[in-house]
C-alpha positions as CSV (number, residue, x, y, z in Angstrom):
1,X,-11.1,-16.7,43.2
2,X,-14.4,-16.4,45.0
3,X,-14.9,-12.6,44.1
4,X,-13.7,-13.5,40.5
5,X,-16.1,-15.8,39.7
6,X,-19.1,-13.5,41.0
7,X,-17.9,-11.3,38.0
8,X,-17.3,-13.6,35.1
9,X,-20.1,-15.9,36.2
10,X,-22.6,-13.6,34.4
11,X,-21.1,-13.6,30.3
12,X,-22.3,-10.0,29.7
13,X,-20.8,-8.7,32.9
14,X,-17.6,-10.3,32.0
15,X,-17.6,-8.5,28.5
16,X,-18.1,-5.4,30.1
17,X,-15.8,-5.8,32.4
18,X,-13.1,-7.3,30.1
19,X,-10.5,-4.6,30.5
20,X,-10.3,-4.8,34.0
21,X,-10.2,-8.4,34.2
22,X,-6.8,-8.2,32.3
23,X,-5.2,-6.4,35.1
24,X,-6.3,-8.8,38.3
25,X,-3.6,-9.8,40.0
26,X,-5.4,-12.6,41.9
27,X,-6.6,-16.0,40.5
28,X,-4.5,-15.5,37.4
29,X,-5.1,-18.7,35.4
30,X,-9.1,-17.9,35.6
31,X,-8.7,-14.2,34.6
32,X,-6.6,-15.5,31.6
33,X,-9.5,-17.3,30.5
34,X,-12.0,-15.1,31.3
35,X,-9.8,-12.3,29.4
36,X,-9.4,-14.7,26.2
37,X,-13.3,-15.1,26.3
38,X,-13.4,-11.4,26.3
39,X,-11.6,-11.0,23.3
40,X,-12.6,-13.8,21.2
41,X,-16.4,-11.5,21.8
42,X,-14.8,-8.9,21.0
43,X,-12.5,-9.1,18.2
44,X,-11.8,-5.4,17.8
45,X,-9.7,-5.9,21.4
46,X,-6.5,-7.7,20.9
47,X,-2.9,-7.9,21.7
48,X,-1.5,-6.2,18.8
49,X,-3.7,-3.2,19.4
50,X,-1.9,-2.9,22.8
51,X,1.3,-2.7,20.6
52,X,0.0,0.4,18.5
53,X,3.1,2.1,18.3
54,X,4.8,-1.2,17.0
55,X,2.5,-1.7,13.8
56,X,2.2,2.2,12.9
57,X,5.8,2.6,13.1
58,X,5.6,-0.6,10.3
59,X,3.1,0.9,8.5
60,X,5.7,4.4,8.6
61,X,8.7,2.5,7.1
62,X,6.5,0.2,4.3
63,X,5.0,3.3,3.0
64,X,8.2,5.2,2.9
65,X,9.5,2.3,1.1
66,X,6.6,2.2,-1.5
67,X,6.9,5.9,-2.2
68,X,10.4,5.1,-2.7
69,X,9.9,2.0,-4.7
70,X,7.0,3.1,-7.2
71,X,8.7,6.6,-7.8
72,X,10.1,4.6,-10.8
73,X,6.9,4.4,-12.3
74,X,6.5,7.3,-14.3
75,X,10.2,8.6,-14.6
76,X,10.2,8.0,-18.4
77,X,6.6,9.8,-18.6
78,X,8.1,12.6,-16.6
79,X,11.1,13.3,-18.9
80,X,8.6,13.0,-22.2
81,X,9.2,16.5,-23.5
82,X,12.9,16.4,-23.1
83,X,12.7,13.4,-24.8
84,X,10.4,14.4,-27.5
85,X,13.1,16.9,-28.1
86,X,16.3,15.3,-28.0
87,X,14.9,11.8,-30.2
88,X,12.2,13.5,-31.8
89,X,9.6,11.1,-30.5
90,X,6.0,10.3,-32.6
91,X,3.0,10.6,-30.9
92,X,2.6,6.6,-30.7
93,X,6.0,6.6,-29.3
94,X,5.3,9.1,-26.8
95,X,2.1,6.5,-25.6
96,X,4.2,3.7,-25.8
97,X,7.0,5.0,-23.2
98,X,4.0,4.1,-20.6
99,X,1.9,1.4,-22.2
100,X,5.1,-0.5,-22.4
101,X,5.2,-0.1,-18.3
102,X,1.6,-1.1,-17.7
103,X,2.3,-4.2,-19.8
104,X,5.4,-5.1,-18.1
105,X,3.4,-4.9,-15.2
106,X,0.7,-6.8,-16.2
107,X,2.8,-9.7,-17.1
108,X,5.2,-9.8,-14.1
109,X,1.9,-9.7,-11.9
110,X,0.2,-12.3,-14.0
111,X,3.7,-14.7,-13.6
112,X,3.6,-14.1,-10.0
113,X,-0.3,-14.6,-9.4
114,X,0.5,-18.2,-11.2
115,X,3.2,-19.2,-9.4
116,X,1.5,-18.0,-5.8
117,X,5.0,-15.8,-5.3
118,X,4.0,-13.3,-2.7
119,X,2.5,-16.8,-0.8
120,X,5.3,-19.0,-1.1
121,X,8.3,-16.7,-0.3
122,X,9.0,-14.0,1.8
123,X,7.0,-11.3,0.7
124,X,9.7,-8.9,1.9
125,X,12.3,-10.7,0.1
126,X,10.1,-10.2,-3.2
127,X,9.9,-6.6,-2.4
128,X,13.6,-6.0,-2.0
129,X,14.8,-8.2,-4.9
130,X,12.2,-6.5,-7.1
131,X,12.4,-2.8,-6.0
132,X,16.4,-3.0,-6.2
133,X,15.9,-4.9,-9.6
134,X,13.7,-2.4,-10.9
135,X,16.5,0.6,-10.2
136,X,18.8,-1.1,-11.8
137,X,16.9,-1.4,-14.9
138,X,15.9,2.4,-14.5
139,X,19.6,3.2,-13.8
140,X,20.2,1.2,-17.6
141,X,17.2,3.4,-19.2
142,X,18.6,6.8,-17.8
143,X,22.2,6.1,-19.3
144,X,21.8,3.3,-22.1
145,X,18.7,4.6,-24.2
146,X,19.2,6.9,-27.1
147,X,16.3,6.1,-28.8
148,X,12.6,4.6,-28.2
149,X,13.7,0.8,-29.5
150,X,16.0,0.9,-26.7
151,X,13.7,2.8,-24.0
152,X,10.7,0.9,-24.6
153,X,11.9,-2.4,-23.3
154,X,13.5,-1.2,-20.6
155,X,10.1,0.9,-19.6
156,X,8.6,-3.0,-20.0
157,X,11.1,-4.5,-17.6
158,X,11.0,-1.9,-15.2
159,X,7.2,-2.1,-14.6
160,X,7.7,-6.0,-14.7
161,X,9.8,-5.8,-11.7
162,X,7.8,-3.2,-10.1
163,X,4.9,-6.1,-10.1
164,X,7.1,-7.7,-7.2
165,X,6.8,-4.1,-5.1
166,X,2.8,-3.3,-4.6
167,X,1.3,-6.1,-4.0
168,X,3.9,-7.6,-1.4
169,X,3.8,-4.7,0.2
170,X,-0.1,-5.0,0.7
171,X,0.4,-8.4,1.9
172,X,3.1,-7.6,4.7
173,X,0.6,-4.5,5.8
174,X,-2.4,-7.0,6.7
175,X,-0.3,-9.2,8.3
176,X,-0.2,-6.2,11.0
177,X,-3.5,-5.0,10.8
178,X,-6.5,-7.0,11.3
179,X,-8.8,-3.6,12.5
180,X,-7.8,-0.2,11.1
181,X,-6.5,-2.3,7.5
182,X,-8.6,0.6,5.1
183,X,-6.8,3.5,7.0
184,X,-3.7,1.3,6.5
185,X,-4.2,0.4,3.9
186,X,-5.0,3.6,2.5
187,X,-1.6,5.1,3.8
188,X,0.1,3.0,1.6
189,X,-1.5,3.7,-1.6
190,X,-1.4,6.8,-0.6
191,X,2.4,6.8,-0.3
192,X,2.2,5.0,-3.8
193,X,0.3,7.9,-5.4
194,X,3.0,10.2,-3.8
195,X,5.9,7.9,-4.9
196,X,4.8,8.1,-8.9
197,X,4.0,11.6,-8.7
198,X,7.9,12.1,-7.4
199,X,9.5,11.7,-11.2
200,X,7.5,15.2,-11.8
201,X,8.4,17.0,-9.2
202,X,12.1,15.9,-9.3
203,X,11.7,16.9,-13.3
204,X,10.4,20.2,-12.0
205,X,13.0,21.4,-9.8
206,X,15.7,19.1,-10.5
207,X,18.7,19.2,-13.1
208,X,18.1,20.1,-16.6
209,X,19.6,16.9,-17.8
210,X,16.9,14.6,-17.8
211,X,19.2,11.4,-17.5
212,X,20.1,12.7,-13.9
213,X,16.8,13.3,-13.0
214,X,16.0,9.9,-13.9
215,X,18.9,8.1,-12.4
216,X,18.2,10.2,-8.9
217,X,14.7,8.0,-9.0
218,X,16.5,5.0,-9.5
219,X,18.4,5.5,-6.7
220,X,15.3,6.2,-4.3
221,X,14.2,2.8,-5.2
222,X,17.3,1.3,-4.1
223,X,16.7,3.0,-0.3
224,X,13.3,1.6,-0.6
225,X,14.3,-2.1,-1.2
226,X,16.4,-1.9,1.7
227,X,14.4,-0.1,3.9
228,X,11.8,-3.2,3.4
229,X,15.0,-5.8,4.0
230,X,16.5,-4.2,7.1
231,X,13.5,-2.6,9.1
232,X,10.3,-3.9,8.0
233,X,9.1,-7.7,9.5
234,X,6.2,-9.7,9.4
235,X,3.4,-8.5,11.6
236,X,1.2,-11.1,14.0
237,X,-1.4,-12.2,11.7
238,X,1.1,-13.4,9.1
239,X,0.3,-17.1,8.1
240,X,2.9,-19.3,7.2
241,X,4.5,-20.0,3.4
242,X,1.7,-21.6,1.1
243,X,2.1,-24.3,-0.9
244,X,2.2,-23.8,-4.6
245,X,-1.7,-23.9,-5.7
246,X,-2.1,-22.8,-9.3
247,X,-6.1,-22.6,-9.0
248,X,-5.8,-19.9,-6.9
249,X,-5.1,-17.2,-9.3
250,X,-8.9,-18.1,-11.0
251,X,-10.5,-17.8,-7.7
252,X,-10.8,-14.0,-8.0
253,X,-13.7,-15.2,-10.5
254,X,-15.7,-18.3,-8.6
255,X,-15.7,-16.6,-5.3
256,X,-18.8,-14.0,-6.2
257,X,-18.1,-11.4,-3.6
258,X,-14.8,-11.5,-4.3
259,X,-15.2,-11.1,-8.2
260,X,-17.7,-8.0,-7.4
261,X,-15.3,-6.7,-5.5
262,X,-13.0,-6.9,-8.6
263,X,-15.5,-5.7,-10.9
264,X,-15.5,-2.4,-8.9
265,X,-11.8,-2.4,-8.7
266,X,-12.0,-2.7,-12.7
267,X,-14.1,0.2,-13.2
268,X,-11.7,2.3,-10.8
269,X,-8.7,1.1,-12.8
270,X,-10.3,1.7,-16.2
271,X,-10.3,5.7,-15.0
272,X,-6.9,5.9,-12.9
273,X,-4.1,5.5,-14.7
274,X,-5.5,7.2,-18.1
275,X,-6.3,9.8,-15.9
276,X,-2.5,9.9,-14.1
277,X,-1.1,9.5,-17.3
278,X,-2.7,12.0,-19.4
279,X,-3.8,14.7,-16.9
280,X,-0.1,16.1,-17.0
281,X,-0.3,16.5,-20.8
282,X,-3.2,18.1,-20.5
283,X,-2.5,20.5,-18.0
284,X,1.0,21.3,-19.9
285,X,-1.1,22.0,-23.3
286,X,-3.8,24.6,-21.4
287,X,-1.1,26.6,-19.6
288,X,1.2,26.2,-22.3
289,X,-2.0,28.7,-24.0
290,X,-1.6,31.2,-21.5
291,X,1.9,31.5,-22.2
292,X,3.0,29.7,-18.3
293,X,6.2,28.8,-17.3
294,X,6.7,25.3,-18.3
295,X,8.1,24.4,-14.9
296,X,4.7,25.6,-13.3
297,X,2.9,22.5,-15.1
298,X,5.4,20.2,-13.9
299,X,5.2,21.0,-10.4
300,X,1.2,21.2,-10.6
301,X,1.0,17.7,-12.1
302,X,3.0,16.7,-9.1
303,X,0.5,18.4,-6.9
304,X,-2.8,17.0,-8.8
305,X,-1.3,13.4,-8.6
306,X,-0.1,14.1,-4.9
307,X,-3.6,15.0,-4.1
308,X,-4.4,11.6,-4.2
309,X,-2.2,10.6,-1.2
310,X,-4.6,12.9,1.2
311,X,-7.7,11.2,-0.8
312,X,-6.6,7.7,0.3
313,X,-5.8,8.6,3.8
314,X,-9.4,10.3,4.4
315,X,-10.9,7.6,2.9
316,X,-9.5,5.1,4.7
317,X,-10.6,6.4,7.4
318,X,-14.2,6.8,6.9
319,X,-14.2,3.4,5.3
320,X,-13.3,1.8,8.8
321,X,-16.5,3.6,10.2
322,X,-18.8,3.8,7.7
323,X,-17.9,0.6,4.9
324,X,-15.9,0.2,2.3
325,X,-18.6,-0.2,-0.4
326,X,-20.2,3.3,0.7
327,X,-16.7,4.7,0.5
328,X,-15.5,3.1,-2.9
329,X,-18.9,4.1,-4.3
330,X,-18.9,8.1,-3.2
331,X,-15.6,7.9,-4.4
332,X,-16.2,7.0,-7.8
333,X,-19.3,9.2,-8.1
334,X,-16.9,12.4,-7.5
335,X,-13.8,10.9,-9.9
336,X,-16.8,10.2,-12.7
337,X,-18.2,13.7,-12.4
338,X,-14.8,15.2,-12.9
339,X,-13.8,13.3,-16.2
340,X,-17.1,15.0,-17.4
341,X,-16.0,18.3,-16.3
342,X,-12.4,19.0,-16.4
343,X,-12.2,19.1,-20.2
344,X,-14.5,22.3,-20.2
345,X,-12.1,24.1,-18.1
346,X,-8.9,23.5,-21.0
347,X,-7.5,26.5,-21.6
348,X,-9.6,28.9,-19.2
349,X,-8.9,30.0,-15.9
350,X,-5.8,27.9,-14.5
351,X,-6.5,28.4,-10.8
352,X,-9.8,26.8,-11.5
353,X,-8.6,23.9,-13.8
354,X,-6.1,23.1,-11.4
355,X,-8.7,23.1,-8.5
356,X,-11.3,21.0,-10.4
357,X,-8.0,18.5,-11.4
358,X,-7.0,18.2,-7.6
359,X,-10.6,17.4,-6.9
360,X,-10.2,14.4,-9.5
361,X,-6.7,13.7,-8.0
362,X,-8.1,13.3,-4.9
363,X,-11.0,11.2,-5.3
364,X,-10.0,9.2,-8.2
365,X,-7.7,6.8,-6.2
366,X,-8.8,7.4,-2.9
367,X,-10.9,4.6,-3.5
368,X,-8.0,2.0,-4.3
369,X,-7.0,1.0,-1.1
370,X,-10.3,0.2,-0.1
371,X,-10.5,-2.5,-2.9
372,X,-7.5,-4.2,-1.4
373,X,-9.1,-4.5,1.8
374,X,-12.5,-6.0,0.5
375,X,-9.9,-9.0,-1.7
376,X,-8.1,-9.5,2.2
377,X,-11.7,-9.8,4.1
378,X,-13.3,-11.5,1.2
379,X,-10.6,-14.1,-0.1
380,X,-8.5,-17.2,1.6
381,X,-6.3,-16.1,4.0
382,X,-3.9,-18.3,3.1
383,X,-3.1,-16.8,-0.3
384,X,-3.9,-13.5,0.1
385,X,-0.6,-12.4,-1.7
386,X,-1.8,-14.7,-5.1
387,X,-5.5,-13.1,-5.0
388,X,-4.1,-9.1,-4.7
389,X,-1.5,-9.8,-7.0
390,X,-4.4,-11.2,-9.4
391,X,-7.0,-8.5,-8.7
392,X,-3.9,-5.7,-9.9
393,X,-2.8,-8.1,-13.0
394,X,-6.1,-7.5,-14.2
395,X,-6.8,-4.2,-13.6
396,X,-3.7,-2.8,-14.9
397,X,-4.0,-4.9,-18.4
398,X,-7.3,-2.9,-18.7
399,X,-5.7,0.5,-18.0
400,X,-3.8,-0.1,-21.3
401,X,-6.8,0.2,-23.4
402,X,-8.0,3.2,-21.8
403,X,-4.7,4.9,-21.6
404,X,-4.4,4.3,-25.3
405,X,-8.1,5.5,-26.2
406,X,-7.1,8.8,-24.8
407,X,-4.8,10.3,-27.0
408,X,-6.8,9.2,-30.3
409,X,-10.2,10.9,-28.7
410,X,-7.5,13.9,-28.1
411,X,-7.1,13.8,-31.8
412,X,-10.6,13.6,-32.2
413,X,-12.2,16.2,-30.3
414,X,-9.7,17.9,-28.6
415,X,-8.9,18.2,-24.7
416,X,-12.6,19.1,-23.9
417,X,-14.2,15.6,-24.5
418,X,-11.2,13.3,-24.5
419,X,-11.6,12.5,-20.5
420,X,-15.1,12.0,-20.7
421,X,-14.9,8.1,-21.8
422,X,-13.7,7.4,-18.6
423,X,-16.7,8.8,-17.0
424,X,-18.5,4.7,-17.5
425,X,-15.4,2.9,-15.9
426,X,-16.7,4.8,-12.2
427,X,-20.3,4.3,-12.7
428,X,-19.7,0.5,-13.3
429,X,-17.6,0.4,-10.2
430,X,-20.5,2.1,-8.1
431,X,-23.0,-0.5,-9.9
432,X,-20.8,-3.5,-8.6
433,X,-19.5,-2.0,-5.4
434,X,-23.7,-1.7,-4.5
435,X,-24.8,-5.3,-5.7
436,X,-21.3,-6.2,-3.4
437,X,-23.0,-4.7,-0.2
438,X,-26.4,-6.6,-0.4
439,X,-24.7,-9.9,-0.4
440,X,-24.6,-11.9,2.8
441,X,-20.9,-12.2,2.7
442,X,-20.8,-8.2,2.6
443,X,-20.8,-8.9,6.3
444,X,-17.0,-9.7,6.4
445,X,-16.1,-6.4,5.2
446,X,-14.7,-3.7,7.3
447,X,-15.8,-6.3,10.9
448,X,-20.1,-5.9,9.4
449,X,-19.8,-2.2,7.8
450,X,-19.9,-3.7,4.2
């Protein structure tokens, strides 16, 4: 033990030789104490890190489940061309098919946040029940809806159920990753992005009968819910179930660093869903001017939105190393520039249009996971689920306005200028995140990288 003591007497020497201490055979109790001190001083080294395959396996399973579950989101929007012909839909009804999902999600997340559902019950069970419920409602849309008056309420209920799929998944993932959380959440949001793009791919290469395509997507969501129930577990950083506290929902405003992170998120959301909703319509209209195959527009829409998956992963990798406030600001600067430029390519060379649209698709959602990561790092760990749910609730409420404005501006100014109204959102987001970066509390973000 004397040798061990000499090697551990100097704390700085201990901190540099901590890895070796973990493997000593003699003086075991003292070595355990030394190793514990080493881990406390070096939080990046943890027992969970040595079990990396387990947490990466959970990430892969949860990402797959998120992709399958959130594929329901645009299952109605993807079949709008068929519905317009079959039901003779007005422009207002087309907008409400998408807005109803947003409003349903807002209602679901508000109820979930006020009741602290992701924190007082198992997020795994919440994910499974709501994913399957959303699939059932979406299946009813596929077989029972014959006009907009039935379809719109069913789409609202689908969005309401999906409120139990997205925020709980982020909480489950946070229980597995304390370090590398930006990358992990980036992968999750990337999977969500692919999931939301999936209906366009199914519609482009699937059946000519839109009802079959919608039902197929519903089956995907059922599989996603079962994956979480049967194969995903809570991580080593999971906390016991919290007690109900309705005041927690309001702390997204009273906590200044958390408030600034959420304001950045709101600027991001002003742009994101309006882009996701209407870029397929813009691509269809632009390609139709050049007499292109309609199925090409569907596949192009999938690729443009799907590019966001790569953007989320790359942004997560960089954010864990350079800081979340820098990465979110850079992503919003790029996507905000695309808002201003994309419309000028309407009706022009389709390759150039799709290149810029792909850049926009990659950058517009690249920062999304990092706002969520900020909430997990700045908020109360016991009520992370509530904080994440409230953040998404307010962000999605804002999207209702921007989604509704785009078709109005298209009618007034055409596609060349309609997307420009989204640019103030990312600008506001950049200002908020730069203000957050200057706060002392920002050292909690990305382990001091802000």
